[in-house]
Structures are given as structure tokens and as C-alpha cells.
PQR file of N, CA, C, O and H, with PARSE charges and radii, in Angstrom:
ATOM      1  N   MET A   1     125.201 171.945  79.335 -0.4000 1.5000
ATOM      2  CA  MET A   1     126.494 172.158  79.946 -0.0000 2.0000
ATOM      3  C   MET A   1     127.270 170.861  79.871  0.5500 1.7000
ATOM      4  O   MET A   1     126.840 169.846  80.418 -0.5500 1.4000
ATOM      5  N   ASN A   2     128.373 170.882  79.221 -0.4000 1.5000
ATOM      6  CA  ASN A   2     129.178 169.688  79.063 -0.0000 2.0000
ATOM      7  C   ASN A   2     130.465 169.734  79.868  0.5500 1.7000
ATOM      8  O   ASN A   2     131.256 168.791  79.818 -0.5500 1.4000
ATOM      9  H   ASN A   2     128.723 171.707  78.777  0.4000 1.0000
ATOM     10  N   THR A   3     130.688 170.802  80.603 -0.4000 1.5000
ATOM     11  CA  THR A   3     131.906 170.952  81.384 -0.0000 2.0000
ATOM     12  C   THR A   3     131.716 170.340  82.757  0.5500 1.7000
ATOM     13  O   THR A   3     130.743 170.644  83.447 -0.5500 1.4000
ATOM     14  H   THR A   3     130.046 171.568  80.643  0.4000 1.0000
ATOM     15  N   LYS A   4     132.634 169.482  83.154 -0.4000 1.5000
ATOM     16  CA  LYS A   4     132.575 168.885  84.483 -0.0000 2.0000
ATOM     17  C   LYS A   4     133.329 169.779  85.451  0.5500 1.7000
ATOM     18  O   LYS A   4     134.371 170.339  85.110 -0.5500 1.4000
ATOM     19  H   LYS A   4     133.424 169.235  82.594  0.4000 1.0000
ATOM     20  N   PHE A   5     132.796 169.911  86.663 -0.4000 1.5000
ATOM     21  CA  PHE A   5     133.403 170.736  87.685 -0.0000 2.0000
ATOM     22  C   PHE A   5     133.936 169.857  88.799  0.5500 1.7000
ATOM     23  O   PHE A   5     133.290 168.885  89.190 -0.5500 1.4000
ATOM     24  H   PHE A   5     131.950 169.456  86.940  0.4000 1.0000
ATOM     25  N   ASP A   6     135.100 170.188  89.308 -0.4000 1.5000
ATOM     26  CA  ASP A   6     135.669 169.488  90.455 -0.0000 2.0000
ATOM     27  C   ASP A   6     135.583 170.426  91.644  0.5500 1.7000
ATOM     28  O   ASP A   6     136.390 171.347  91.778 -0.5500 1.4000
ATOM     29  H   ASP A   6     135.625 170.978  88.990  0.4000 1.0000
ATOM     30  N   PHE A   7     134.593 170.190  92.515 -0.4000 1.5000
ATOM     31  CA  PHE A   7     134.417 171.041  93.676 -0.0000 2.0000
ATOM     32  C   PHE A   7     135.390 170.670  94.789  0.5500 1.7000
ATOM     33  O   PHE A   7     135.505 171.409  95.767 -0.5500 1.4000
ATOM     34  H   PHE A   7     133.938 169.443  92.406  0.4000 1.0000
ATOM     35  N   GLY A   8     136.078 169.567  94.670 -0.4000 1.5000
ATOM     36  CA  GLY A   8     137.170 169.219  95.544 -0.0000 2.0000
ATOM     37  C   GLY A   8     136.837 168.888  96.985  0.5500 1.7000
ATOM     38  O   GLY A   8     137.750 168.791  97.804 -0.5500 1.4000
ATOM     39  H   GLY A   8     135.984 168.966  93.876  0.4000 1.0000
ATOM     40  N   GLU A   9     135.607 168.715  97.323 -0.4000 1.5000
ATOM     41  CA  GLU A   9     135.264 168.402  98.707 -0.0000 2.0000
ATOM     42  C   GLU A   9     134.560 167.056  98.765  0.5500 1.7000
ATOM     43  O   GLU A   9     133.662 166.764  97.976 -0.5500 1.4000
ATOM     44  H   GLU A   9     134.865 168.794  96.657  0.4000 1.0000
ATOM     45  N   GLU A  10     134.992 166.253  99.714 -0.4000 1.5000
ATOM     46  CA  GLU A  10     134.345 164.953  99.901 -0.0000 2.0000
ATOM     47  C   GLU A  10     133.069 165.135 100.718  0.5500 1.7000
ATOM     48  O   GLU A  10     132.908 166.132 101.422 -0.5500 1.4000
ATOM     49  H   GLU A  10     135.722 166.490 100.355  0.4000 1.0000
ATOM     50  N   GLY A  11     132.183 164.181 100.618 -0.4000 1.5000
ATOM     51  CA  GLY A  11     130.950 164.232 101.384 -0.0000 2.0000
ATOM     52  C   GLY A  11     129.846 165.022 100.729  0.5500 1.7000
ATOM     53  O   GLY A  11     128.759 165.147 101.292 -0.5500 1.4000
ATOM     54  H   GLY A  11     132.314 163.372 100.046  0.4000 1.0000
ATOM     55  N   LEU A  12     130.098 165.557  99.556 -0.4000 1.5000
ATOM     56  CA  LEU A  12     129.078 166.340  98.871 -0.0000 2.0000
ATOM     57  C   LEU A  12     128.293 165.513  97.860  0.5500 1.7000
ATOM     58  O   LEU A  12     127.491 166.061  97.102 -0.5500 1.4000
ATOM     59  H   LEU A  12     130.981 165.456  99.098  0.4000 1.0000
ATOM     60  N   GLU A  13     128.512 164.217  97.840 -0.4000 1.5000
ATOM     61  CA  GLU A  13     127.877 163.387  96.817 -0.0000 2.0000
ATOM     62  C   GLU A  13     126.356 163.372  96.915  0.5500 1.7000
ATOM     63  O   GLU A  13     125.695 162.959  95.962 -0.5500 1.4000
ATOM     64  H   GLU A  13     129.163 163.772  98.455  0.4000 1.0000
ATOM     65  N   ARG A  14     125.787 163.802  98.017 -0.4000 1.5000
ATOM     66  CA  ARG A  14     124.335 163.826  98.175 -0.0000 2.0000
ATOM     67  C   ARG A  14     123.759 165.164  97.736  0.5500 1.7000
ATOM     68  O   ARG A  14     122.541 165.291  97.609 -0.5500 1.4000
ATOM     69  H   ARG A  14     126.324 164.137  98.791  0.4000 1.0000
ATOM     70  N   ILE A  15     124.595 166.159  97.504 -0.4000 1.5000
ATOM     71  CA  ILE A  15     124.125 167.476  97.080 -0.0000 2.0000
ATOM     72  C   ILE A  15     124.041 167.502  95.559  0.5500 1.7000
ATOM     73  O   ILE A  15     124.949 167.045  94.864 -0.5500 1.4000
ATOM     74  H   ILE A  15     125.585 166.056  97.607  0.4000 1.0000
ATOM     75  N   VAL A  16     122.935 168.045  95.054 -0.4000 1.5000
ATOM     76  CA  VAL A  16     122.786 168.281  93.623 -0.0000 2.0000
ATOM     77  C   VAL A  16     122.446 169.751  93.418  0.5500 1.7000
ATOM     78  O   VAL A  16     121.917 170.419  94.306 -0.5500 1.4000
ATOM     79  H   VAL A  16     122.198 168.417  95.619  0.4000 1.0000
ATOM     80  N   TYR A  17     122.759 170.225  92.239 -0.4000 1.5000
ATOM     81  CA  TYR A  17     122.613 171.641  91.932 -0.0000 2.0000
ATOM     82  C   TYR A  17     121.557 171.824  90.861  0.5500 1.7000
ATOM     83  O   TYR A  17     121.571 171.135  89.841 -0.5500 1.4000
ATOM     84  H   TYR A  17     123.189 169.681  91.517  0.4000 1.0000
ATOM     85  N   VAL A  18     120.639 172.754  91.092 -0.4000 1.5000
ATOM     86  CA  VAL A  18     119.528 173.019  90.178 -0.0000 2.0000
ATOM     87  C   VAL A  18     119.741 174.397  89.570  0.5500 1.7000
ATOM     88  O   VAL A  18     119.958 175.383  90.275 -0.5500 1.4000
ATOM     89  H   VAL A  18     120.627 173.314  91.921  0.4000 1.0000
ATOM     90  N   ARG A  19     119.673 174.441  88.240 -0.4000 1.5000
ATOM     91  CA  ARG A  19     119.822 175.733  87.567 -0.0000 2.0000
ATOM     92  C   ARG A  19     118.944 175.780  86.325  0.5500 1.7000
ATOM     93  O   ARG A  19     118.606 174.753  85.737 -0.5500 1.4000
ATOM     94  H   ARG A  19     119.496 173.640  87.667  0.4000 1.0000
ATOM     95  N   SER A  20     118.588 176.992  85.948 -0.4000 1.5000
ATOM     96  CA  SER A  20     117.806 177.217  84.739 -0.0000 2.0000
ATOM     97  C   SER A  20     118.706 177.044  83.521  0.5500 1.7000
ATOM     98  O   SER A  20     119.875 177.428  83.538 -0.5500 1.4000
ATOM     99  H   SER A  20     118.862 177.826  86.427  0.4000 1.0000
ATOM    100  N   VAL A  21     118.146 176.462  82.468 -0.4000 1.5000
ATOM    101  CA  VAL A  21     118.878 176.231  81.221 -0.0000 2.0000
ATOM    102  C   VAL A  21     118.020 176.740  80.071  0.5500 1.7000
ATOM    103  O   VAL A  21     116.854 176.367  79.949 -0.5500 1.4000
ATOM    104  H   VAL A  21     117.196 176.150  82.454  0.4000 1.0000
ATOM    105  N   ALA A  22     118.593 177.587  79.231 -0.4000 1.5000
ATOM    106  CA  ALA A  22     117.882 178.066  78.041 -0.0000 2.0000
ATOM    107  C   ALA A  22     117.785 176.926  77.033  0.5500 1.7000
ATOM    108  O   ALA A  22     118.778 176.257  76.745 -0.5500 1.4000
ATOM    109  H   ALA A  22     119.541 177.890  79.330  0.4000 1.0000
ATOM    110  N   VAL A  23     116.598 176.709  76.504 -0.4000 1.5000
ATOM    111  CA  VAL A  23     116.394 175.638  75.529 -0.0000 2.0000
ATOM    112  C   VAL A  23     117.304 175.840  74.319  0.5500 1.7000
ATOM    113  O   VAL A  23     117.784 174.863  73.743 -0.5500 1.4000
ATOM    114  H   VAL A  23     115.791 177.252  76.737  0.4000 1.0000
ATOM    115  N   GLN A  24     117.547 177.082  73.927 -0.4000 1.5000
ATOM    116  CA  GLN A  24     118.404 177.357  72.763 -0.0000 2.0000
ATOM    117  C   GLN A  24     119.846 176.913  72.973  0.5500 1.7000
ATOM    118  O   GLN A  24     120.597 176.785  72.005 -0.5500 1.4000
ATOM    119  H   GLN A  24     117.156 177.875  74.394  0.4000 1.0000
ATOM    120  N   ASP A  25     120.249 176.672  74.232 -0.4000 1.5000
ATOM    121  CA  ASP A  25     121.606 176.201  74.528 -0.0000 2.0000
ATOM    122  C   ASP A  25     121.732 174.675  74.477  0.5500 1.7000
ATOM    123  O   ASP A  25     122.830 174.137  74.620 -0.5500 1.4000
ATOM    124  H   ASP A  25     119.639 176.776  75.018  0.4000 1.0000
ATOM    125  N   LEU A  26     120.632 173.994  74.279 -0.4000 1.5000
ATOM    126  CA  LEU A  26     120.627 172.535  74.227 -0.0000 2.0000
ATOM    127  C   LEU A  26     120.853 172.056  72.792  0.5500 1.7000
ATOM    128  O   LEU A  26     120.668 172.825  71.849 -0.5500 1.4000
ATOM    129  H   LEU A  26     119.740 174.431  74.163  0.4000 1.0000
ATOM    130  N   PRO A  27     121.249 170.802  72.620 -0.5600 1.5000
ATOM    131  CA  PRO A  27     121.425 170.258  71.259  0.2800 2.0000
ATOM    132  C   PRO A  27     120.133 170.380  70.445  0.5500 1.7000
ATOM    133  O   PRO A  27     119.031 170.286  70.987 -0.5500 1.4000
ATOM    134  N   GLU A  28     120.289 170.590  69.146 -0.4000 1.5000
ATOM    135  CA  GLU A  28     119.138 170.806  68.262 -0.0000 2.0000
ATOM    136  C   GLU A  28     118.113 169.676  68.312  0.5500 1.7000
ATOM    137  O   GLU A  28     116.909 169.931  68.278 -0.5500 1.4000
ATOM    138  H   GLU A  28     121.184 170.666  68.706  0.4000 1.0000
ATOM    139  N   GLU A  29     118.583 168.425  68.394 -0.4000 1.5000
ATOM    140  CA  GLU A  29     117.636 167.308  68.427 -0.0000 2.0000
ATOM    141  C   GLU A  29     116.765 167.341  69.682  0.5500 1.7000
ATOM    142  O   GLU A  29     115.614 166.904  69.651 -0.5500 1.4000
ATOM    143  H   GLU A  29     119.561 168.218  68.423  0.4000 1.0000
ATOM    144  N   LEU A  30     117.303 167.850  70.770 -0.4000 1.5000
ATOM    145  CA  LEU A  30     116.529 167.977  71.996 -0.0000 2.0000
ATOM    146  C   LEU A  30     115.584 169.168  71.913  0.5500 1.7000
ATOM    147  O   LEU A  30     114.447 169.090  72.377 -0.5500 1.4000
ATOM    148  H   LEU A  30     118.237 168.205  70.795  0.4000 1.0000
ATOM    149  N   GLN A  31     116.043 170.269  71.326 -0.4000 1.5000
ATOM    150  CA  GLN A  31     115.201 171.452  71.151 -0.0000 2.0000
ATOM    151  C   GLN A  31     113.929 171.109  70.384  0.5500 1.7000
ATOM    152  O   GLN A  31     112.847 171.594  70.716 -0.5500 1.4000
ATOM    153  H   GLN A  31     116.967 170.332  70.948  0.4000 1.0000
ATOM    154  N   ALA A  32     114.060 170.275  69.359 -0.4000 1.5000
ATOM    155  CA  ALA A  32     112.921 169.906  68.523 -0.0000 2.0000
ATOM    156  C   ALA A  32     111.842 169.178  69.320  0.5500 1.7000
ATOM    157  O   ALA A  32     110.661 169.274  68.988 -0.5500 1.4000
ATOM    158  H   ALA A  32     114.939 169.881  69.089  0.4000 1.0000
ATOM    159  N   GLU A  33     112.230 168.459  70.358 -0.4000 1.5000
ATOM    160  CA  GLU A  33     111.282 167.704  71.168 -0.0000 2.0000
ATOM    161  C   GLU A  33     110.586 168.565  72.221  0.5500 1.7000
ATOM    162  O   GLU A  33     109.602 168.128  72.818 -0.5500 1.4000
ATOM    163  H   GLU A  33     113.190 168.381  70.628  0.4000 1.0000
ATOM    164  N   LEU A  34     111.076 169.768  72.454 -0.4000 1.5000
ATOM    165  CA  LEU A  34     110.586 170.578  73.564 -0.0000 2.0000
ATOM    166  C   LEU A  34     109.502 171.571  73.187  0.5500 1.7000
ATOM    167  O   LEU A  34     109.011 172.304  74.046 -0.5500 1.4000
ATOM    168  H   LEU A  34     111.875 170.123  71.969  0.4000 1.0000
ATOM    169  N   GLY A  35     109.129 171.607  71.940 -0.4000 1.5000
ATOM    170  CA  GLY A  35     108.037 172.482  71.534 -0.0000 2.0000
ATOM    171  C   GLY A  35     108.340 173.944  71.808  0.5500 1.7000
ATOM    172  O   GLY A  35     109.394 174.448  71.418 -0.5500 1.4000
ATOM    173  H   GLY A  35     109.528 171.012  71.243  0.4000 1.0000
ATOM    174  N   GLY A  36     107.419 174.626  72.476 -0.4000 1.5000
ATOM    175  CA  GLY A  36     107.529 176.064  72.694 -0.0000 2.0000
ATOM    176  C   GLY A  36     108.184 176.485  73.994  0.5500 1.7000
ATOM    177  O   GLY A  36     108.069 177.648  74.381 -0.5500 1.4000
ATOM    178  H   GLY A  36     106.563 174.217  72.792  0.4000 1.0000
ATOM    179  N   LEU A  37     108.860 175.593  74.675 -0.4000 1.5000
ATOM    180  CA  LEU A  37     109.479 175.972  75.944 -0.0000 2.0000
ATOM    181  C   LEU A  37     110.686 176.878  75.711  0.5500 1.7000
ATOM    182  O   LEU A  37     111.445 176.687  74.760 -0.5500 1.4000
ATOM    183  H   LEU A  37     108.953 174.648  74.361  0.4000 1.0000
ATOM    184  N   ASP A  38     110.853 177.870  76.595 -0.4000 1.5000
ATOM    185  CA  ASP A  38     112.001 178.774  76.523 -0.0000 2.0000
ATOM    186  C   ASP A  38     113.157 178.294  77.378  0.5500 1.7000
ATOM    187  O   ASP A  38     114.325 178.470  77.031 -0.5500 1.4000
ATOM    188  H   ASP A  38     110.236 178.025  77.367  0.4000 1.0000
ATOM    189  N   HIS A  39     112.804 177.672  78.522 -0.4000 1.5000
ATOM    190  CA  HIS A  39     113.851 177.187  79.425 -0.0000 2.0000
ATOM    191  C   HIS A  39     113.373 175.965  80.194  0.5500 1.7000
ATOM    192  O   HIS A  39     112.175 175.715  80.328 -0.5500 1.4000
ATOM    193  H   HIS A  39     111.855 177.528  78.803  0.4000 1.0000
ATOM    194  N   LEU A  40     114.337 175.220  80.689 -0.4000 1.5000
ATOM    195  CA  LEU A  40     114.116 174.048  81.539 -0.0000 2.0000
ATOM    196  C   LEU A  40     114.972 174.224  82.786  0.5500 1.7000
ATOM    197  O   LEU A  40     115.690 175.214  82.932 -0.5500 1.4000
ATOM    198  H   LEU A  40     115.310 175.423  80.580  0.4000 1.0000
ATOM    199  N   TYR A  41     114.884 173.253  83.676 -0.4000 1.5000
ATOM    200  CA  TYR A  41     115.760 173.232  84.844 -0.0000 2.0000
ATOM    201  C   TYR A  41     116.599 171.961  84.801  0.5500 1.7000
ATOM    202  O   TYR A  41     116.087 170.864  84.577 -0.5500 1.4000
ATOM    203  H   TYR A  41     114.301 172.449  83.558  0.4000 1.0000
ATOM    204  N   ALA A  42     117.889 172.134  85.021 -0.4000 1.5000
ATOM    205  CA  ALA A  42     118.825 171.022  85.013 -0.0000 2.0000
ATOM    206  C   ALA A  42     119.217 170.687  86.436  0.5500 1.7000
ATOM    207  O   ALA A  42     119.363 171.573  87.279 -0.5500 1.4000
ATOM    208  H   ALA A  42     118.304 173.026  85.203  0.4000 1.0000
ATOM    209  N   VAL A  43     119.388 169.398  86.699 -0.4000 1.5000
ATOM    210  CA  VAL A  43     119.892 168.901  87.980 -0.0000 2.0000
ATOM    211  C   VAL A  43     121.269 168.314  87.700  0.5500 1.7000
ATOM    212  O   VAL A  43     121.416 167.422  86.865 -0.5500 1.4000
ATOM    213  H   VAL A  43     119.270 168.678  86.015  0.4000 1.0000
ATOM    214  N   HIS A  44     122.284 168.829  88.413 -0.4000 1.5000
ATOM    215  CA  HIS A  44     123.676 168.399  88.221 -0.0000 2.0000
ATOM    216  C   HIS A  44     124.224 167.822  89.514  0.5500 1.7000
ATOM    217  O   HIS A  44     123.849 168.258  90.603 -0.5500 1.4000
ATOM    218  H   HIS A  44     122.164 169.553  89.091  0.4000 1.0000
ATOM    219  N   ASP A  45     125.118 166.832  89.395 -0.4000 1.5000
ATOM    220  CA  ASP A  45     125.800 166.329  90.589 -0.0000 2.0000
ATOM    221  C   ASP A  45     127.005 167.225  90.892  0.5500 1.7000
ATOM    222  O   ASP A  45     127.261 168.186  90.167 -0.5500 1.4000
ATOM    223  H   ASP A  45     125.422 166.478  88.511  0.4000 1.0000
ATOM    224  N   SER A  46     127.733 166.915  91.945 -0.4000 1.5000
ATOM    225  CA  SER A  46     128.846 167.773  92.362 -0.0000 2.0000
ATOM    226  C   SER A  46     130.012 167.774  91.381  0.5500 1.7000
ATOM    227  O   SER A  46     130.880 168.643  91.460 -0.5500 1.4000
ATOM    228  H   SER A  46     127.524 166.134  92.534  0.4000 1.0000
ATOM    229  N   SER A  47     130.047 166.812  90.452 -0.4000 1.5000
ATOM    230  CA  SER A  47     131.103 166.805  89.442 -0.0000 2.0000
ATOM    231  C   SER A  47     130.702 167.633  88.217  0.5500 1.7000
ATOM    232  O   SER A  47     131.502 167.806  87.297 -0.5500 1.4000
ATOM    233  H   SER A  47     129.342 166.106  90.387  0.4000 1.0000
ATOM    234  N   GLY A  48     129.462 168.148  88.203 -0.4000 1.5000
ATOM    235  CA  GLY A  48     128.975 168.947  87.085 -0.0000 2.0000
ATOM    236  C   GLY A  48     128.212 168.157  86.048  0.5500 1.7000
ATOM    237  O   GLY A  48     127.719 168.722  85.072 -0.5500 1.4000
ATOM    238  H   GLY A  48     128.812 168.008  88.950  0.4000 1.0000
ATOM    239  N   GLU A  49     128.108 166.845  86.250 -0.4000 1.5000
ATOM    240  CA  GLU A  49     127.383 166.008  85.288 -0.0000 2.0000
ATOM    241  C   GLU A  49     125.884 166.258  85.394  0.5500 1.7000
ATOM    242  O   GLU A  49     125.314 166.250  86.486 -0.5500 1.4000
ATOM    243  H   GLU A  49     128.508 166.386  87.043  0.4000 1.0000
ATOM    244  N   ARG A  50     125.254 166.480  84.242 -0.4000 1.5000
ATOM    245  CA  ARG A  50     123.812 166.691  84.222 -0.0000 2.0000
ATOM    246  C   ARG A  50     123.115 165.361  84.463  0.5500 1.7000
ATOM    247  O   ARG A  50     123.344 164.383  83.751 -0.5500 1.4000
ATOM    248  H   ARG A  50     125.717 166.487  83.355  0.4000 1.0000
ATOM    249  N   LEU A  51     122.260 165.344  85.478 -0.4000 1.5000
ATOM    250  CA  LEU A  51     121.525 164.134  85.830 -0.0000 2.0000
ATOM    251  C   LEU A  51     120.124 164.123  85.241  0.5500 1.7000
ATOM    252  O   LEU A  51     119.583 163.065  84.917 -0.5500 1.4000
ATOM    253  H   LEU A  51     122.073 166.138  86.056  0.4000 1.0000
ATOM    254  N   ALA A  52     119.537 165.316  85.105 -0.4000 1.5000
ATOM    255  CA  ALA A  52     118.159 165.381  84.616 -0.0000 2.0000
ATOM    256  C   ALA A  52     117.854 166.767  84.066  0.5500 1.7000
ATOM    257  O   ALA A  52     118.475 167.758  84.450 -0.5500 1.4000
ATOM    258  H   ALA A  52     119.976 166.175  85.369  0.4000 1.0000
ATOM    259  N   LEU A  53     116.889 166.814  83.163 -0.4000 1.5000
ATOM    260  CA  LEU A  53     116.288 168.054  82.685 -0.0000 2.0000
ATOM    261  C   LEU A  53     114.798 167.941  82.952  0.5500 1.7000
ATOM    262  O   LEU A  53     114.173 166.946  82.584 -0.5500 1.4000
ATOM    263  H   LEU A  53     116.384 166.009  82.851  0.4000 1.0000
ATOM    264  N   VAL A  54     114.223 168.952  83.590 -0.4000 1.5000
ATOM    265  CA  VAL A  54     112.797 168.922  83.909 -0.0000 2.0000
ATOM    266  C   VAL A  54     112.154 170.262  83.562  0.5500 1.7000
ATOM    267  O   VAL A  54     112.843 171.259  83.342 -0.5500 1.4000
ATOM    268  H   VAL A  54     114.730 169.760  83.889  0.4000 1.0000
ATOM    269  N   LYS A  55     110.840 170.268  83.519 -0.4000 1.5000
ATOM    270  CA  LYS A  55     110.077 171.416  83.049 -0.0000 2.0000
ATOM    271  C   LYS A  55     110.135 172.626  83.979  0.5500 1.7000
ATOM    272  O   LYS A  55     110.185 173.762  83.509 -0.5500 1.4000
ATOM    273  H   LYS A  55     110.281 169.458  83.697  0.4000 1.0000
ATOM    274  N   ASP A  56     110.130 172.394  85.297 -0.4000 1.5000
ATOM    275  CA  ASP A  56     110.127 173.546  86.201 -0.0000 2.0000
ATOM    276  C   ASP A  56     110.972 173.303  87.459  0.5500 1.7000
ATOM    277  O   ASP A  56     111.355 172.174  87.765 -0.5500 1.4000
ATOM    278  H   ASP A  56     110.089 171.471  85.679  0.4000 1.0000
ATOM    279  N   ARG A  57     111.245 174.389  88.168 -0.4000 1.5000
ATOM    280  CA  ARG A  57     112.124 174.356  89.337 -0.0000 2.0000
ATOM    281  C   ARG A  57     111.548 173.466  90.443  0.5500 1.7000
ATOM    282  O   ARG A  57     112.273 172.694  91.070 -0.5500 1.4000
ATOM    283  H   ARG A  57     110.934 175.306  87.920  0.4000 1.0000
ATOM    284  N   LYS A  58     110.262 173.582  90.671 -0.4000 1.5000
ATOM    285  CA  LYS A  58     109.617 172.789  91.724 -0.0000 2.0000
ATOM    286  C   LYS A  58     109.797 171.293  91.455  0.5500 1.7000
ATOM    287  O   LYS A  58     110.078 170.523  92.374 -0.5500 1.4000
ATOM    288  H   LYS A  58     109.673 174.210  90.162  0.4000 1.0000
ATOM    289  N   LEU A  59     109.636 170.892  90.215 -0.4000 1.5000
ATOM    290  CA  LEU A  59     109.816 169.493  89.839 -0.0000 2.0000
ATOM    291  C   LEU A  59     111.268 169.061  90.017  0.5500 1.7000
ATOM    292  O   LEU A  59     111.526 167.935  90.444 -0.5500 1.4000
ATOM    293  H   LEU A  59     109.407 171.517  89.468  0.4000 1.0000
ATOM    294  N   ALA A  60     112.213 169.929  89.699 -0.4000 1.5000
ATOM    295  CA  ALA A  60     113.638 169.600  89.863 -0.0000 2.0000
ATOM    296  C   ALA A  60     113.951 169.315  91.333  0.5500 1.7000
ATOM    297  O   ALA A  60     114.650 168.350  91.640 -0.5500 1.4000
ATOM    298  H   ALA A  60     112.004 170.844  89.352  0.4000 1.0000
ATOM    299  N   PHE A  61     113.441 170.143  92.234 -0.4000 1.5000
ATOM    300  CA  PHE A  61     113.683 169.938  93.662 -0.0000 2.0000
ATOM    301  C   PHE A  61     112.981 168.671  94.160  0.5500 1.7000
ATOM    302  O   PHE A  61     113.548 167.920  94.953 -0.5500 1.4000
ATOM    303  H   PHE A  61     112.873 170.927  91.985  0.4000 1.0000
ATOM    304  N   ALA A  62     111.754 168.432  93.700 -0.4000 1.5000
ATOM    305  CA  ALA A  62     111.027 167.231  94.103 -0.0000 2.0000
ATOM    306  C   ALA A  62     111.741 165.972  93.626  0.5500 1.7000
ATOM    307  O   ALA A  62     111.862 165.002  94.375 -0.5500 1.4000
ATOM    308  H   ALA A  62     111.293 169.043  93.056  0.4000 1.0000
ATOM    309  N   LEU A  63     112.213 165.985  92.384 -0.4000 1.5000
ATOM    310  CA  LEU A  63     112.934 164.847  91.826 -0.0000 2.0000
ATOM    311  C   LEU A  63     114.176 164.529  92.657  0.5500 1.7000
ATOM    312  O   LEU A  63     114.437 163.369  92.977 -0.5500 1.4000
ATOM    313  H   LEU A  63     112.115 166.773  91.776  0.4000 1.0000
ATOM    314  N   ALA A  64     114.927 165.549  92.999 -0.4000 1.5000
ATOM    315  CA  ALA A  64     116.136 165.354  93.809 -0.0000 2.0000
ATOM    316  C   ALA A  64     115.788 164.754  95.171  0.5500 1.7000
ATOM    317  O   ALA A  64     116.408 163.785  95.607 -0.5500 1.4000
ATOM    318  H   ALA A  64     114.716 166.492  92.740  0.4000 1.0000
ATOM    319  N   ARG A  65     114.815 165.325  95.821 -0.4000 1.5000
ATOM    320  CA  ARG A  65     114.439 164.849  97.165 -0.0000 2.0000
ATOM    321  C   ARG A  65     113.894 163.423  97.136  0.5500 1.7000
ATOM    322  O   ARG A  65     114.141 162.650  98.062 -0.5500 1.4000
ATOM    323  H   ARG A  65     114.312 166.113  95.467  0.4000 1.0000
ATOM    324  N   GLN A  66     113.161 163.070  96.094 -0.4000 1.5000
ATOM    325  CA  GLN A  66     112.641 161.705  95.966 -0.0000 2.0000
ATOM    326  C   GLN A  66     113.756 160.686  95.810  0.5500 1.7000
ATOM    327  O   GLN A  66     113.566 159.497  96.064 -0.5500 1.4000
ATOM    328  H   GLN A  66     112.961 163.698  95.342  0.4000 1.0000
ATOM    329  N   ASN A  67     114.916 161.161  95.391 -0.4000 1.5000
ATOM    330  CA  ASN A  67     116.072 160.283  95.217 -0.0000 2.0000
ATOM    331  C   ASN A  67     117.100 160.469  96.332  0.5500 1.7000
ATOM    332  O   ASN A  67     118.285 160.181  96.163 -0.5500 1.4000
ATOM    333  H   ASN A  67     115.070 162.127  95.184  0.4000 1.0000
ATOM    334  N   ASP A  68     116.614 160.960  97.482 -0.4000 1.5000
ATOM    335  CA  ASP A  68     117.442 161.150  98.679 -0.0000 2.0000
ATOM    336  C   ASP A  68     118.647 162.044  98.429  0.5500 1.7000
ATOM    337  O   ASP A  68     119.727 161.806  98.969 -0.5500 1.4000
ATOM    338  H   ASP A  68     115.651 161.194  97.620  0.4000 1.0000
ATOM    339  N   LEU A  69     118.460 163.063  97.617 -0.4000 1.5000
ATOM    340  CA  LEU A  69     119.505 164.039  97.337 -0.0000 2.0000
ATOM    341  C   LEU A  69     119.097 165.385  97.923  0.5500 1.7000
ATOM    342  O   LEU A  69     117.914 165.638  98.152 -0.5500 1.4000
ATOM    343  H   LEU A  69     117.582 163.257  97.179  0.4000 1.0000
ATOM    344  N   ALA A  70     120.071 166.238  98.161 -0.4000 1.5000
ATOM    345  CA  ALA A  70     119.822 167.556  98.732 -0.0000 2.0000
ATOM    346  C   ALA A  70     120.027 168.622  97.648  0.5500 1.7000
ATOM    347  O   ALA A  70     121.164 168.954  97.313 -0.5500 1.4000
ATOM    348  H   ALA A  70     121.032 166.033  97.975  0.4000 1.0000
ATOM    349  N   PRO A  71     118.937 169.155  97.104 -0.5600 1.5000
ATOM    350  CA  PRO A  71     119.072 170.139  96.027  0.2800 2.0000
ATOM    351  C   PRO A  71     119.373 171.544  96.546  0.5500 1.7000
ATOM    352  O   PRO A  71     118.863 171.958  97.588 -0.5500 1.4000
ATOM    353  N   VAL A  72     120.204 172.264  95.808 -0.4000 1.5000
ATOM    354  CA  VAL A  72     120.464 173.683  96.074 -0.0000 2.0000
ATOM    355  C   VAL A  72     120.413 174.420  94.741  0.5500 1.7000
ATOM    356  O   VAL A  72     120.708 173.848  93.691 -0.5500 1.4000
ATOM    357  H   VAL A  72     120.618 171.928  94.962  0.4000 1.0000
ATOM    358  N   SER A  73     120.035 175.693  94.794 -0.4000 1.5000
ATOM    359  CA  SER A  73     119.950 176.507  93.581 -0.0000 2.0000
ATOM    360  C   SER A  73     121.308 177.030  93.184  0.5500 1.7000
ATOM    361  O   SER A  73     122.153 177.338  94.025 -0.5500 1.4000
ATOM    362  H   SER A  73     119.795 176.157  95.647  0.4000 1.0000
ATOM    363  N   VAL A  74     121.501 177.123  91.876 -0.4000 1.5000
ATOM    364  CA  VAL A  74     122.682 177.756  91.300 -0.0000 2.0000
ATOM    365  C   VAL A  74     122.167 178.855  90.394  0.5500 1.7000
ATOM    366  O   VAL A  74     121.266 178.629  89.587 -0.5500 1.4000
ATOM    367  H   VAL A  74     120.815 176.873  91.193  0.4000 1.0000
ATOM    368  N   HIS A  75     122.726 180.030  90.522 -0.4000 1.5000
ATOM    369  CA  HIS A  75     122.255 181.165  89.702 -0.0000 2.0000
ATOM    370  C   HIS A  75     123.173 181.411  88.559  0.5500 1.7000
ATOM    371  O   HIS A  75     122.940 182.321  87.764 -0.5500 1.4000
ATOM    372  H   HIS A  75     123.458 180.214  91.178  0.4000 1.0000
TER
END
């Protein structure tokens, strides 16, 4: 996802958004490194910038919390 979102609310800088990402939607050079995975989980900040890609949802939430961020799911 390369589109930045403006949620327009202050004070949300500690919230991050976790969503599933299809590997086929990622750049080809990244797809080649991922082997047989079908999807990953992305962690985005409130501006829509992707902060991380991880193997599973549990890891995405743990990563956010370890960095003093509040993760929420996006469907």
C-alpha cells in the first residue's frame, strides 16, 4: 500500500493499524524473498505509512506493543 491516509485527528500517533496483505500485491523483488507465503501482516501508522511487514498477526501486535504502540485491526 503506497497511499497515505490523513485521519485528521491529533493524539493518534500511538495507534498503529494491522492488516493482512497478499504477497502478490507486494513488489516483485520482495515476493521473491518470501518463498511460499500467501500473505503477511502490515503495520501502518495513522498517516498510512507502512512501518513493518511480519509473518503473522500475533507477531504484528507483539511488535507494536513492544514499541509502546497501540495496535488495532483493519479489515
